[in-house]
Steps between C-alpha positions, in 0.01 A plus 500: 500500500380528857184705535460690823154572634376855466513701823180491693314816591515641852241352728593695816252768609578864415594739774805612696784267588709550812874442496708472815827697480766511778588853618871597486501562876289199596132420496268451207331726249196387302488625143171508313518390138206615289412350164539744206130586491486561875814714493364707210174559684684606813720741302197649326319544834794702632524719187251769620704567816859435390566858390350649815708270720818588311433873537460458876857374536796723580859471376594296808318196354714289268346155461196419290450836335264487205484676167221525239505249215283385212336249731436758772810479720820309555755473780828678438810276475632372830874538432519879446267556796725299728808680374337839568403386851862408573628833364265702718591303812871521421474878471305516827775310683776716352327831569351425842604750763653380826226368727263400220293200605393229256216253553337220304137391509314210346127426471412159642328268250430805285306378197297248696399774745358735234139390477256555212304723737807719554556534124136596453519760777823652365406511132122521491267394215776499237645195673173304511611246239836451672328447834267243343797306361679512835193358670482222243867419555437500875229239439767285328737535796703817436546737794477875446694597188636185335880511478628459145275690257617849407146627559535420871818705521323801348214471750745459789647840416158656559521389863873553550476858369316582824808390692728711281283802578526438874881499484509815288279683750739402780780690327753226426646367176421150383501256211272202446551172315164317487408497873850555642584851620831669577460819706766750604534835677542632852449228761186655651349552154573142395336363814199720433490377140498136608214571741308681224573213262365245748185707556439546127548127444255412776247739348473282189533163670877455468767436762872568504729201548640532851836337427562665163398850614781659700749782537846428360812578698656729237543556128759223481254239622240644264736480203604144582140387545354670195783526248707196589609252237212270575153642445297502820138392539402856413518398135247222532133524433294540817 
């Protein structure tokens, strides 16, 4: 009988690992892989603010909604959220009055642009542990909110909720999937909403993507772009 040697223990240092993933539309996204202990600590650090962040979100937000659980919080399933997003947009296209203008907007390098300082300013002392972990991850090479962990997605909603509020105040309708926005209404109102969105983003250190933020020609272009057979980049993580 052949005896195989026992597996050796891990000798690599603990800490985050970075994985390079191609984006569907070109370019590269860096995912941060945390070890189980690191991920658990990050989740626990976000627990004191998860409920408050969730309550700050309106019904126009579909991705990365959280719900209480035995461990503090969990992210709601992706599939039903995506299906609901498509239903709402489909109804908007069907019911839009003549002359309704649609626009899309995207936050450039969203997670990487949300700094620990911004999270601390938005959430206050309750987020102190989360800010400390983000600073530690920054020391290891992560930028802003590391893409990958669910805890980052919860914290991102704290910042992106400010952008939702700016659009609401401008008087247009919108939906959001992660950091991708679809806005519709009268042409002048939509233009005002995009300006308000850009200003709100700049106020917390974010920037709209110049190419991906634009008015669409009509509802037919909007439907083809957003509800076509092939999912657009709007589905991807930031």
